[in-house]
Structure formats: C-alpha cells, structure tokens
N, C-alpha and C positions, 0 to 999 in steps of 0.2 A: 643489499645482501648478496648481490650477484657478483661474480668474478672471484669468489673465494675458492681455494683449492678443494678438490673433491676428497672427502674423507671416507673411511670405511663405514659401513652401516653401523648405527648405534647398537650397543649390546642388546641382544635379544630381539633385534629387528632384522629379519632376513631380507636380503636385497632381491626381492621378487615381486611380481605383480600381485596385487590384492584388490579385492573389491570391498567397499564399505558404503555405508549410507551417510551422505553428506547432509548436513542440516540445511535444506533449502525448502522452507515451508511455502509452497505456492498455492494460491487460491485461484487457479486458472480454470475457467469453466466450472466454478464452484466445487473444485476438487483440490484437496491438498496433495501436493506432490513432494516427494523427498528425492533429492538427487542421488543417483548411484554412480559412483565414479570408479574408474580403473586407474590406479596410480602406482608409481614405483617409489619405494622407500630408499632408493639409492640417491644420494645427493646430486649426482651428476644428471640424473634423469628427472629430478623433481622441479627443475626450473620451468616456468611456463613459457610457452611459445610467445615470443615478443609480439607476434601479430594478435595475440589474444589478451594482451595487457593494455590497459588504458594508458595513453600518454598523459603527461602532466596537464592538468586542467580539464581534460576531456570528460573525466568521470563526473566532476562537479557540474559542468555545463549540461551534461546529459541528465543528471538528476534534476536540475532545475527545469529543463524542458519537459521532463516526464511529470514532475510533481505539480508545477504551476500550469493548470489547465482547466478543463471543464468543471472540475470540482470546486474551483474558485469562482469562476464567473457565471456558472449555471446553477450548480447545486447549492452553494452557500447562500446566495441571496434568497432563493425561494424557501430554503429550509429556515432561514432566519425570519422571513416574512410569515411563514405558516406557524411559527412557534413564538410569535410576539415580539420580534425585533430585539430590543435590549434584554428582554426576558431570556432569550436564547443566547445573546452575545456573551453574557457573564459566564454561564456554564461552559460555553465553547472555549473561552480563554483559559478557564481552569482545566478543562479536559485536554486542550492542546498542550498545555504545560506538563501535566501529570500523566497523560496517557499517550497522546499522539507522538510527541518527541521521543520519549523512552522506547516506544515500540518501533519507531522509525530507526533509531540508533541500533536497537537489538537486531533488526532484520538486516541492516547493512553489515553489522559485525558478524553475522552468521555466515557470510560468504567471503572470507579473506583470501580466496584463491587456492591453488594447488599446493602451496608451500605448507598449508595446514591440512591436517587429516580430516577424519570424519567423526561426527558426534552422533551416537545413537541414543542420546539422552531422551527419555520419554518416548521411545519409538512406539511403544504400545499405546501411547497417548496421542501421538502426532503423525504417525505414518499413514499413508494412504494405500490404495490398491495399486497405484502405478508408481514405479520408480523410473528414473531416467538418467542417462549418462550425462557427462559434462555438457554445459550449455554453450558450446562453441558457436553454433549458428546464431543463437539469440544475441550474443554480444556483437558478432560481426554484422548481423542484420540491423541492429540498432545503430552501430557506428556508421554503416554505409548509408542508411536512409534517414535516420533520426538525428544523429549528431551534427551532420552537415547543415541542417536547417535550424538547429537549436539556437544559435546565436541570433540569426535574423528573426527567429520566432520570438525570442525574448525582447528584442528591440521593438519589433512590430507590436507585440502585445502591450508593452508598457507605454509606447507612444500613443496607441489608441486609447488605452485606459486613462492616461493623464489628460488627453484631449477631451474625452467624454466627461471626466470628472470636473475639469475646469468649467465646462459649459453647464453641467448639471447643477453644481452648487450655486450658480448665479441665477437659476430659474426662480420665478415667483413661488413662494411657499416651500422651497426646497428644504429649508431648515426645519420645517415641521416634520418632514420625512426623516431627516437625519436624527432629530430628537427621538423619534419613535425607534430608531435603530440603536441608539446608545443609552437610552434611559429605560431601566428594567421595571417590571412589575414584580416586586419582591415576593408577593404572595403566590403569584403564578409560577415562580421558580421552584416551589415545593412539588410541582408536578413531575413525577419520574419520567414521563414521556419526553419532556423538554431535555432532560439530561441524557436520555437514550438517543435522542436526535443529535445532541451535541457530540456524543461519543462516535456515533456512526459517521457523522460528517467529518470528524477528524480523521478517521480511518480512510474514508473516501478521498479526502483532500490530499492527504499525504501518500496515497496509493500503498498503504500498508495492507498486507494480507492478500495481495493479488499476484505476487511472484516476481515481477521485474526488479524489485530492489535487491533481493538476494541474488538474483541472476546477474545483475550488473555488478554487484559487489564481488562476485566470485571471480571476476577478471581483474581484480586489483592485485597489487603486490602485497606481500605478507604484512609489511609494516605501514601500509597506506593509512593516513589519518582520517578514518571514517568518523571519528569523534568530532573533528572540526566540520566536516561536511554535513553531519547531522544537524549541528547548530545553525549553520548558514542556511541550508535549504529549508529547514522547518521555520526559521525566522522569515525568510522570503515568502514562504507559503502563507504564514499568518498575516503578514503585511498585505499581500495581494488580496486575500479574502476580505479583509477589512476595507481595503481601498475599493474593491468592487462593490461591497455592501454600501459604502457611503454614496457611490455613484448611483446605484439602483434605487436606494431609498430617497435620494434627493429628487429623482425623477418621479417616484411614486408620490412624494409630497406635492410636487407640482400638479400631477394628474388629479390628486385628491382635491386640491384647491380649484382646479378647472371644473371638475364635475360636482363640486360642492358636496362631497361625501367624506365619511371617515376614512382614514387611510387603510383601515382593515377591510373596507368594502370596495376598494378600487378594482381588484381583479381576483379571480379564482385560479389564475394561471400558476403553474408549478414549474415544470422543466422549462417551459417556454417563457417564463417570466423575464429572464435576462434578455431574450430576443426582443420581446415587446418593449421593454424599458430602454434598452440601448438604441433600438431603432427610433424610439420617440426622442431620445436625447440627441442623437446624431442629426435627425431631421430639423432640429431647432438651431443648428449651427448657422451662423450668418454668412460664413464664407465657405463656398464649395461643399455643401452637405453631401452631394453625390460622391465626391472623392472620398470623404470620410466613411461613407456607407460601403463603398467598394473595399476600402482598407479594413473595415471592421469584419466583413464577411470573409475576406481573404485570410485575416487573422484566425477566424474560427476554423477555416479549412485546414490551414497549416497546423493549428493546435490539435485538431482531430487526427491528422495523419501521424504526428509524432507520438501521441498517446496510443493510438491503435497499433503502431509499429512495435512498441514495447510489449504490449499484451500479446499480439500475434506471434512475435518472436519467441516468447516464453512457451506458448502452446505448441508451436512448431518444434521447439527443442524437445518437449516432452514426448511427442510422437516419434520424431525421427531418431532420437537417441534410444528410445525404448525398442524400436523396431529398426535396427541398422540397415536392413535390406531395402527399406523405403528411402529413396533419395530425398535429400532435403528440399530440392526444388519441387518434387512431386508433393511432399508433405506441405510445403508452403502454399502451393497452388490449391490443394484440396482444402486447407484451412481457410484461406482467403475467400474461396468460392462458397464454401459452406457458411462462413460468416456473412457473406453478402446475401445469400438466400434467406438465412434466418433473419437478417436485418430487414428484409422486405416486410416481415410481419409488422414491424413497428411503424411503417408508413401507410398501412391500410387504415380504413375508417375506424377500426377498433384498436389501432396500434397504440394510442395514448393509454388505454386501459392496460394493455400488455406491458407497457413501460412501467407503469405504477406497480403492477404485480411483480415483474422481474426485479424492480428496485427494492421493494419491501420484503418479499418472500425469498427471492432467489439470490439476493446479494446482501442487503443490509443485515438481516438477521443472521445469515450464514457467516458473514465476516465477523460479526460481534462474537459469536460462539467460537469460531475457529481461532480468532486472535487470542481470546481468553485461554484456550487450550494450549496454544503455542507458548505464551508467556508463562503459564503455570508449569509447563513441561521444562522449560529452561531454568526458571527461577527456583522451583521446588524439587524437581526430580533430578535434574543434573546438578543443580545447586547454584544459587546466585553468587556465593563467595568464590566457587571454583571458576565460574564464568568471568567474574570481575578480575580474578588473578590471570586468567588467559588473556583478557583484554589489556591488563597492565603490562604483560610481557610483550604483546604485539604492538601496543601504542607507546610504550616507554614512559607511561605516566599512570599514577594511581587515581582511580575515579572515586568521586565522593559518595556520600551516603544517599544522595538524591536518587541515583539510579537503582540502588537496592531497595529503597523505600517504595519507589514506583513499581518495580517489577514484582517484588515479593508481597507487598501489602495493598497499596492503593489500587492497582489494576485488578487483581483477583477479587479483592473485597468490594471495590466500587462496582465492578461489572456484576457481581452477584447481587449487590443491593439494588442496582438499577433494574436488573432482570426480574427479581422477586417483586419489587415495587410495581413494575409495569404489569406483571401478571396479577397482582392484587387489585390493581385498578381496572383490570380487564383488558384483554387483547382487543385492539381496534383494527378495523379494516382500513386500508389506504383509501384516500379520498380521490375522487375524480369530479372536477367542476364543483367542488364543495360538498359533494354527497359521497357517503361511504359506498365502496364497491361491494356488491352482494351477489348471491347466487352461485352458479357453477364456477365463476371466476375465483372465488375464495378457495374452493376445493382445488382448483388448478394451482393456485398460489402455494397452498400447503404441500402440494406434490413437489413443487420446486424445492421447497425447504427440505422435505424428507429425502429427496434424491441427493441433495448436496450434503446434508448432515450425515447420511448413511456412510459416507466415506470414512468418517471418524471411527466407528466401531468395526467396520470391515477392515480398515487399515490396521487397527490394533490387533484384531484377530489374526490377520496375515503376518504381522510382525512376531507375535508370540509363537505361533505354530510353525514358523519357518526356522525357529531355533532348535537345534538338536541338543536338548539338555534334560532328557528324562521326563519327570513329572511336570504337570502344568504349572505348579508353584515355582519350580526352578526355572522354567521357561519364562514365566512372567517376571521373576526377579532379574533374570539375565537381560530381558528386553528393556528393563529400566536402567541399565548400566551403560556408561559410555563405552564404545568399542575400544579394543586394545590399541588400535592405531590412531585414536584421537590425539591430536597434538601435532607439532611440527614434523614433517616428513624428511627433511634434510637432516642428516645425522648430526652435523655441527649445531644446528638450531635445536634439535631435540635434546642434546646434552645440556645446552644452555637453559632450556626450558625446565628440565628435570632439576638442575642445580638451583634455578630460580624458585621452583616450588619448595624444595627442601629448605632454602634459605628463608623464605617468607612464611613457611608453615608454623 
C-alpha cells in the first residue's frame, strides 16, 4: 500500500495531529495498559517509519521465539503432571483450540500498525490507569536483542528436545509414563480445577495477556497476514508442548520403575520438574552426556533471554512513552535493575514459596480475569461482527463462524462456568512440596491479586470521567463507543473502508 499518491484528507477528517487510545491490552507487571498514540490523518504522514516495520519473515520468527519457551518445557509438564497427565491433556487440547488460538489471533489483530487508527471499544471495561505512546523502543529492543538469536534459539531448542526425546522413549518403563500422559481419567475430567489449569496454561504458553503480542503486532504493515501467523505459531506451540510432555513423562515412567513406586508418587517438584527430568534424561546418554548437558543449559539461558527481552521491552515502552522526559536508556536501566533486585527474592530459601504465590495469585488468576474482560469488550461492546468486518478489510478474506463462536460465546461462557465451578468447589491454596501453603503467605497472595485486579475498575473510572459529555450516563455511553478516528488513517484507505462497510452492511 506504500508508494501511492498522496490524497487530500478524507471528508470530515482534518489533517492535523490527534491523540487516541489504541487497543493494546498489556498485562505487564499485572497492569493492563492501553497505548496512546499521536498520529496524523494525512496520508503522506501516516506511513510508518521503515525502521519500525518488520521485514519479511522477521515477525513470524520473533513470534515463534517469544511463544515457544518456558511455558512449553517448564510449565506444561508440571501442570500436566499435577493434574493427572491425560486427564489434563484432553481439556488442554480443547482449550488450546477454542480459547488459546482465538485470543492469540485477536491480540495480534489489535495491533496492525499506524495505518489503522484507534479503538476505544469498551474503554470503560478495559482501560487502565496508565496510557503510553507508541511502542517504538519495544520493537527496536526486540529486533536488536531478541530476533538475532531467535533462529539459533529455535534450532538449538528443537535439536536438544529431539535428542532428549529419542533417548527418553527408549528408557525402561518409559511407555508407562507416556501412557499416563495420554490416557485420561474421564471421571476426574469433571473437576473444574483441571479445566481452569488448562485455560491458564494456554494463556501462559501462548503469551496472551502479557503485552508483547500486541506490541509486536503494532509494527506490522496494515495488510500483514496475522491470520496465517496465528495458525502457524499456535500450531508450533501445541506441538512443542506435547513433545516436551512426552519427553518428561517418559523419564518419569523410567524413574517410577527404578524406584518401584506409582508414577504419581515420583516427585512433588513443580517448576523444577523439567530441570530434574531433563537432567536425568541427558545423564543417561551413552555418547558425550556432558556435551548435551552444556547444550541443554545453554538453550535454557538463551530461551530466558529472548522471553525476558520481550517483556522488559514492553514495560520500558510503557514508562518511557508515558514520561517522555525520561530517556529510554535510563528507563531500560532502571527496569532491568529493578527486575534483577526483585528476582533475588525468588532465589532465597523461601523463594520457591514466593514463586508459587506469584504464579497463582499475581499472574494466573489475574490473566484469567483480564483476558475474559478483553475478549468480552471487543466481542460484545465493540461488536464481533464489526471487528470481523475490519479484519476482512485488512486481510482481504472473510473469516468463518469459528472465530465469532469462540469470541462471543465459548470464551465468555466457558470462563464464567469454570470460575463459578471453581468457586463452588472451594478456593484452594497453591501447593509447595505437596502441601497447601498457609498462613500469612495466603494473605500476601491475595494482596497480589487485589493490586492487579484494581487496575480494571480504576481504569474504567479514569476512562469515564476523562470524557467531557455532561452526565455520568452520557459519559459511560460515550466510553463504550469506538473513537471517531477508529479505522484507516490514510485518506485513500479510509474511503475504501467506508465503501467496503456500506457494500457489506
């Protein structure tokens, strides 16, 4: 769409700078952020800086590097193990198809770049205390430090994974562990907590609700095929999780046979389960186990760097763009040092307990609620039909009923049913070494949740009262409408978009 002659601004759209709220729902540091951009409605000024646009293939590679990570090799195996192996796998496959992939696509589609304007849909529902300007540094930060290692990361990861898996499935009693992983207990699947674990694992594994997806997507060209990318990356994510699960449970089956115990009694390990199992598997290699051990831990290091880069970049962008006087270098330095100091808590003697609390109260529950709010805002307040028409115009193809069914019905209804069922069965404390965490730690955990969730009503209040529209009722109604500048910002594209809506309405 570049290289077209400049046209006069579309009728009713003045060629001047405006500010609006771009739909970038970020859950960085447990706070949802909505991007606030400054843009020009003049077609000559709306083209993105070439340095801020992904080159061909770079976006997809960066998505794979971000998505395929600790959620697959660390979190998935211990979550499956804790929830009964195959009893968890079936709900996970269902939730990945009907929840994970649709939300992943939605968040990528919410950031099509500066050629598209801003959506204030459900701002009273989804805005937060903080707004931020365009996420230039985040994309540059990821391109500079993450993308360059993403190809080698993917090669290194799958090479280690394949090597470990080949050895693991040949161990004695390995198939006993694999059967535990793939054969479900149908009665236990009625437990709502298993489905809750499956949903939250999907969100963690695909990195939905954390911010980097929309941030990365905002540096695409207007007509970039995020539909294709969503299918490819979600498929790779699912394959990698199952592949890692087979490897881990094969080794667990071997350990169970060696110790002569039931596979459920092999270990109470959670986050560190993958470390224990992979180390056990690598040590059983007959050829240079030391070399494979070095490669495995090098893989983990690179994996952590790439993932942390994306999250840190999003947080840095929030601060530096909200406070322009703060240099990006200073913001990045402060964020990384602060993160390092906070991270020291997790390596103290009580750090494992803090990890469980932060995971259960400060992340898992928060992501569950915030993602439900985001999907509901787009699907029901802005309107799924409108959003699908916008996507049809951007992608050049009409999307099927699958997306509307998931966004409008399955995700809101399923999330509500899972939450109510979990509450009916009773809230449970996270486990540490097989025992529930109790005492002041639980109070601290609920404080994590309260602080994070408070961003939702505070953001809604801020959104409503910042509108100059007389009574509270009018302000609230105005806050639930898309902003006037939602849609293509280039005049030629905007005319095509208006004609497209009239033709398809």
